[in-house]
C-alpha positions as CSV (number, residue, x, y, z in Angstrom):
1,X,-5.4,284.8,89.9
2,X,-8.9,284.1,90.8
3,X,-11.7,282.0,89.1
4,X,-13.2,285.2,87.5
5,X,-9.8,286.1,86.0
6,X,-9.3,282.8,84.7
7,X,-12.6,282.5,82.9
8,X,-12.4,285.8,81.7
9,X,-9.2,285.0,80.1
10,X,-10.1,281.7,78.9
11,X,-13.3,283.0,77.3
12,X,-11.3,285.7,75.4
13,X,-8.9,283.2,74.2
14,X,-6.0,284.1,76.4
15,X,-4.3,287.0,78.3
16,X,-3.0,288.7,75.3
17,X,-6.5,289.0,73.4
18,X,-8.3,289.9,76.4
19,X,-5.8,292.7,77.5
20,X,-5.7,294.0,73.6
21,X,-9.9,293.8,73.6
22,X,-9.6,296.1,76.6
23,X,-7.0,298.4,75.0
24,X,-4.4,297.4,77.8
25,X,-1.0,298.5,76.5
26,X,0.5,295.1,78.1
27,X,-0.8,291.7,79.1
28,X,0.9,292.1,82.3
29,X,-1.9,294.0,83.8
30,X,-4.2,291.6,83.5
31,X,-1.7,289.2,84.9
32,X,-1.3,291.6,88.0
33,X,-5.3,291.1,88.9
34,X,-6.2,289.6,91.9
35,X,-9.8,290.2,91.0
36,X,-11.3,291.6,88.0
37,X,-11.3,295.7,88.3
38,X,-15.1,297.0,89.1
39,X,-14.3,299.6,86.0
40,X,-13.3,297.0,83.9
41,X,-16.1,294.2,84.7
42,X,-19.3,295.0,82.5
43,X,-16.9,295.4,79.6
44,X,-15.6,292.2,80.3
45,X,-18.5,290.4,80.5
46,X,-19.5,292.1,77.3
47,X,-16.4,290.9,75.5
48,X,-16.3,287.6,77.2
49,X,-19.9,286.7,77.5
50,X,-19.3,285.5,81.1
51,X,-21.7,287.0,83.6
52,X,-20.4,289.5,85.9
53,X,-21.8,287.2,88.8
54,X,-19.5,284.4,87.6
55,X,-16.7,287.1,87.0
56,X,-16.9,288.6,90.3
57,X,-19.2,286.0,92.6
58,X,-18.1,288.0,95.9
59,X,-20.0,291.0,94.5
60,X,-23.1,289.3,93.0
61,X,-25.8,290.6,95.5
62,X,-25.0,294.2,93.8
63,X,-26.0,292.9,90.5
64,X,-29.6,291.7,91.2
65,X,-32.0,293.8,90.2
66,X,-36.2,293.3,89.2
67,X,-34.9,293.0,85.5
68,X,-32.1,290.5,86.2
69,X,-33.4,287.3,86.8
70,X,-31.0,285.3,90.0
71,X,-30.3,282.6,87.9
72,X,-28.6,284.7,85.1
73,X,-25.3,283.2,86.0
74,X,-26.7,280.3,84.9
75,X,-28.0,281.0,81.4
């Protein structure tokens, strides 16, 4: 499990609460993630409050925009 998944799980209060919040039938789906799937990224950011740049640092360059400051991950 990579750091982004660990952060999301911790912020959600555990694997089961995160899976429930995402509407997944089983928490084992979360346990199987090597990285947070792109299709789940924004909703996990919303659920946990962990910035997407921290959830998927490998994709951080994709998230920079004129209205999103570069240090948003530190806020």
